[in-house]
C-alpha positions in Angstrom: -17.2 24.9 -42.8 -20.0 22.4 -42.6 -18.7 20.8 -39.6 -18.1 24.0 -37.6 -21.3 25.1 -38.3 -22.8 21.9 -37.3 -20.8 21.9 -34.1 -21.8 25.5 -33.2 -25.5 24.3 -34.1 -25.4 21.3 -31.6 -23.5 23.5 -28.9 -26.4 25.9 -29.4 -29.0 23.3 -29.3 -27.5 21.7 -26.2 -27.4 25.0 -24.6 -31.1 25.4 -25.2 -32.1 22.1 -24.2 -30.3 22.6 -21.0 -32.0 25.8 -20.0 -35.4 24.0 -20.9 -34.7 21.0 -18.8 -33.4 23.2 -16.1 -36.8 24.9 -15.9 -38.7 21.8 -15.9 -36.3 20.2 -13.1 -37.3 23.0 -10.8 -41.0 22.8 -11.4 -43.3 22.4 -8.3 -44.5 19.0 -9.8 -40.9 17.2 -9.7 -40.0 18.2 -6.1 -40.6 15.6 -3.7 -41.3 13.0 -6.3 -41.8 9.4 -5.5 -38.2 8.6 -6.4 -36.0 7.5 -3.6 -32.4 8.1 -3.3 -30.3 5.3 -4.4 -28.6 3.5 -1.4 -24.9 3.0 -1.4 -23.9 -0.3 -3.1 -20.9 -0.8 -0.9 -19.2 -3.4 -3.2 -16.4 -3.1 -5.4 -15.0 -4.5 -8.7 -13.3 -8.1 -8.9 -9.8 -7.7 -7.8 -8.1 -8.7 -11.0 -7.0 -7.1 -14.3 -5.9 -8.9 -17.5 -4.1 -7.9 -20.6 -2.1 -9.6 -23.5 1.6 -9.3 -23.6 3.1 -10.7 -27.0 1.6 -14.3 -27.1 1.1 -14.3 -23.6 -2.0 -13.6 -21.3 -1.3 -11.7 -18.1 -4.0 -11.9 -15.2 -2.9 -9.7 -12.3 -4.8 -10.7 -9.1 -4.4 -9.1 -5.6 -3.9 -10.4 -2.1 -5.4 -7.3 -0.8 -3.6 -4.0 0.3 -0.9 -4.1 2.8 -0.8 -1.0 5.4 2.8 -0.3 6.8 1.5 2.7 8.9 3.8 5.6 9.8 6.7 5.8 7.0 9.2 7.3 9.6 10.2 4.2 11.0 10.2 2.2 7.6 11.7 4.6 5.0 14.9 5.8 6.5 18.0 7.6 5.6 16.5 10.9 4.7 14.7 13.5 6.8 11.3 12.7 7.9 10.0 15.8 6.7 11.3 15.0 3.1 9.3 11.7 3.0 6.2 13.4 4.3 6.5 16.0 1.5 6.9 13.4 -1.2 4.0 11.6 -0.1 1.9 14.8 0.2 3.3 16.2 -3.1 1.7 12.9 -4.8 -1.6 13.3 -3.0 -0.8 10.2 -0.8 -1.3 9.9 3.2 1.9 11.0 5.1 0.8 8.9 8.2 -0.1 5.7 6.8 1.9 4.4 3.6 -0.1 1.3 2.1 1.5 -1.0 -0.4 -0.6 -3.2 -2.9 0.3 -6.9 -3.5 0.1 -7.5 -7.3 0.2 -11.2 -8.3 0.8 -11.7 -12.0 -0.3 -15.1 -13.4 1.1 -15.5 -16.8 -0.5 -18.0 -19.4 2.4 -18.5 -21.8 4.3 -21.5 -23.2 1.6 -24.0 -22.2 2.0 -23.1 -18.7 0.2 -20.8 -16.1 2.9 -19.4 -13.9 2.1 -17.4 -10.7 4.5 -14.9 -9.3 4.5 -14.8 -5.5 1.6 -15.6 -3.2 0.6 -13.0 -0.7 0.3 -13.2 2.8 -1.8 -16.3 3.1 -3.3 -16.9 6.8 -1.0 -14.3 8.4 -2.5 -11.2 9.8 0.7 -9.4 10.6 -0.2 -6.5 8.5 -3.7 -6.4 9.5 -7.1 -7.7 8.3 -7.1 -6.5 4.4 -4.3 -9.1 3.3 -4.8 -12.8 2.5 -7.5 -12.1 -0.5 -5.5 -14.4 -3.1 -7.9 -17.2 -3.4 -10.7 -14.9 -3.8 -9.1 -12.9 -6.3 -8.0 -16.2 -8.3 -11.6 -17.4 -8.2 -12.8 -13.9 -9.4 -10.4 -14.0 -12.4 -11.8 -17.5 -13.5 -8.7 -19.4 -12.6 -8.8 -22.7 -10.9 -6.0 -23.4 -8.5 -5.3 -26.9 -9.8 -4.6 -25.0 -13.2 -1.5 -23.3 -11.9 1.7 -25.2 -13.2 4.3 -23.2 -11.6 4.9 -20.7 -8.5 7.8 -18.4 -8.7 9.0 -16.8 -5.5 10.9 -13.7 -5.7 12.2 -14.2 -2.2 10.8 -15.9 1.1 9.4 -13.1 3.1 6.2 -13.6 4.5 4.0 -11.5 2.0 5.5 -13.5 -0.8 5.3 -17.0 0.1 2.5 -16.8 2.7 -0.3 -18.3 0.2 1.3 -21.5 -0.8 -0.4 -23.6 1.8 -3.8 -23.2 3.4 -4.8 -22.9 7.2 -4.7 -26.6 7.3 -0.9 -26.6 5.9 -1.9 -28.5 2.8 -0.9 -26.9 -0.5 -3.4 -24.7 -2.0 -1.9 -25.4 -5.6 -1.9 -29.0 -6.0 -0.1 -29.4 -9.4 2.3 -26.5 -9.0 6.2 -26.8 -8.8 7.6 -23.9 -6.6 10.7 -22.1 -7.9 12.8 -20.1 -5.4 16.6 -19.3 -4.9 18.2 -22.0 -2.7 20.0 -19.2 -0.5 16.5 -17.7 0.5 15.1 -21.4 1.2 17.8 -22.1 3.5 18.1 -18.9 5.1 14.3 -18.3 5.9 13.5 -22.1 7.1 16.6 -22.3 9.3 15.2 -23.3 12.7 18.2 -21.7 14.4 16.8 -18.2 13.6 13.7 -19.1 15.7 15.2 -16.8 18.5 15.7 -13.9 16.7 13.7 -11.0 15.7 13.0 -12.8 12.5 11.0 -15.4 14.1 7.6 -14.7 12.7 9.1 -14.7 9.2 10.8 -17.9 9.8 7.6 -19.5 11.1 5.8 -18.5 8.1 8.4 -19.5 5.6 8.6 -23.0 7.3 4.9 -23.2 7.4 4.5 -22.6 3.3 7.7 -23.9 2.2 8.4 -27.3 4.0 5.0 -28.9 3.1 6.5 -28.4 -0.7 10.0 -29.2 -0.2 9.7 -32.1 -2.8 8.4 -29.6 -5.5 11.0 -27.1 -5.0 13.1 -26.1 -8.1 16.1 -23.8 -7.3 17.1 -21.4 -9.9 20.1 -19.2 -10.5 21.0 -16.0 -11.5 20.6 -15.3 -15.5 19.0 -18.8 -15.8 15.9 -19.3 -18.0 14.3 -22.0 -15.7 11.2 -21.9 -17.4 10.7 -21.0 -21.3 10.3 -17.3 -21.4 11.4 -16.7 -17.6 14.7 -15.5 -16.6 16.0 -14.8 -13.2 18.1 -11.9 -12.4 19.7 -11.8 -9.1 19.0 -8.4 -7.3 20.4 -8.9 -3.6 19.8 -6.7 -0.6 16.3 -7.1 0.2 17.0 -10.5 1.0 20.4 -12.1 -0.1 18.7 -14.5 -2.5 16.2 -11.9 -3.8 15.7 -12.2 -7.6 13.4 -10.3 -10.1 12.4 -11.8 -13.3 12.3 -11.1 -17.1 9.3 -12.3 -18.9 9.7 -12.6 -22.6 7.0 -13.5 -25.3 7.0 -12.9 -28.9 10.0 -10.7 -28.8 8.5 -8.3 -26.0 9.7 -8.3 -22.4 8.8 -6.9 -19.2 10.4 -7.3 -15.8 8.6 -8.6 -12.6 10.4 -6.6 -9.9 9.5 -8.7 -6.8 10.7 -6.2 -3.9 13.3 -4.2 -5.8 11.4 -1.1 -4.9 8.5 -1.1 -2.5 7.1 2.2 -3.4 6.3 4.2 -6.6 7.1 7.3 -5.1 9.6 7.0 -2.2 12.2 4.5 -3.5 12.0 5.8 -6.8 12.5 9.6 -6.6 15.4 8.7 -3.8 16.1 5.3 -4.8 19.4 5.3 -2.2 17.0 5.8 0.8 16.8 2.7 2.9 14.0 0.2 3.6 13.8 -1.1 7.1 12.7 -4.5 6.1 16.0 -5.0 3.8 18.3 -7.4 5.0 21.1 -5.3 4.0 19.7 -1.8 3.2 22.9 -0.6 1.6 23.1 -3.5 -0.7 19.4 -3.5 -1.7 19.9 0.3 -2.7 22.7 -0.7 -5.0 20.6 -3.2 -6.4 17.7 -0.8 -7.1 19.9 1.8 -8.7 21.7 -0.8 -10.9 18.4 -2.5 -12.1 16.2 0.7 -12.4 19.1 2.2 -14.4 18.9 -0.8 -16.9 15.2 -1.0 -17.3 15.0 2.9 -17.7 17.7 2.9 -20.5 16.2 0.1 -22.3 12.5 1.4 -21.7 11.6 -2.1 -20.4 8.2 -2.4 -19.0 7.9 -3.4 -15.3 5.4 -4.9 -12.9 6.1 -4.2 -9.1 4.6 -6.4 -6.5 3.9 -3.3 -4.1 3.1 -0.5 -6.4 -0.3 0.9 -6.9 -2.7 -1.6 -8.5 -2.2 -3.1 -10.8 1.6 -2.1 -10.7 2.4 -2.2 -14.4 4.3 0.5 -16.3 7.5 2.2 -17.1 10.3 3.8 -14.9 12.2 6.9 -16.4 15.2 8.6 -15.3 14.3 11.8 -13.3 17.4 13.8 -12.0 19.2 11.5 -9.4 16.4 9.2 -9.3 13.2 7.8 -11.3 9.8 8.3 -11.9 7.1 5.6 -12.4 4.6 6.0 -15.3 1.6 3.8 -15.0 0.2 2.2 -17.9 -3.2 2.8 -18.8 -5.6 -0.2 -18.1 -7.0 -1.4 -21.2 -10.4 -2.9 -20.6 -10.7 -4.8 -23.9 -8.5 -7.8 -24.9 
């Protein structure tokens, strides 16, 4: 009873104060006061997010937004109207699909391990990419502290930040882990005359200078303590996702298993035009998402909305992504 009375008293007091303040705020003496309107600041928070996971510390940094533009030429296999409705129903632009580039850097088992590296110097998708080094600095991490770079595959937006504009490695102490199949496919000079030329050029630019530091992993191999590769082919034939385990907890870094938190989850058999084999990619997507949802394993996707960490659950014939709340204290 006391708490109810106290609450009612506070509410009444608040109403009285509000009425009094309202009267004062419109008093003639306050109109046209010397206080200037605050200018717009035009700055944003640093582009990193950090959280604890088991005994590990995860710092997610961004290489910046990656706009794909009109989805009709990229997400195919379903009517254009269905794609647009899925986007607008989720309050997303139906004319410009924007992906993130979420790069987890995990401090575990005496190693600092970075997964994928962004676009680097390439502006194939516009000026908003290529932010990785700035984001790493904002997170308080030095490039020379990175012990390992793990590449989900060799596409331009995942291996692009291994070297700088001068073609010298940006992470001088890091070994680079990738599937042998993807390394050979995407550095093949014989493909320079094909539509893949831009991807081949960029892969060669970033992978050939570190060829002596490359380590090839295999499916189901724990190639670093707590890091296990899981072959999920189709987007590229050597594409892998990774299970990260620390102190009995696990989450999966999906790489490019699915590019969009709505489109390729609600309709996981939809085809994505950047897949090497769209039907194989869809089969991998459904298989892996089924496993992750059934086992309630947390996920991080490279391209989901920032910072890309949460869970997937079954929803009819597809899935739904539930973002994990960002916890701002460690």
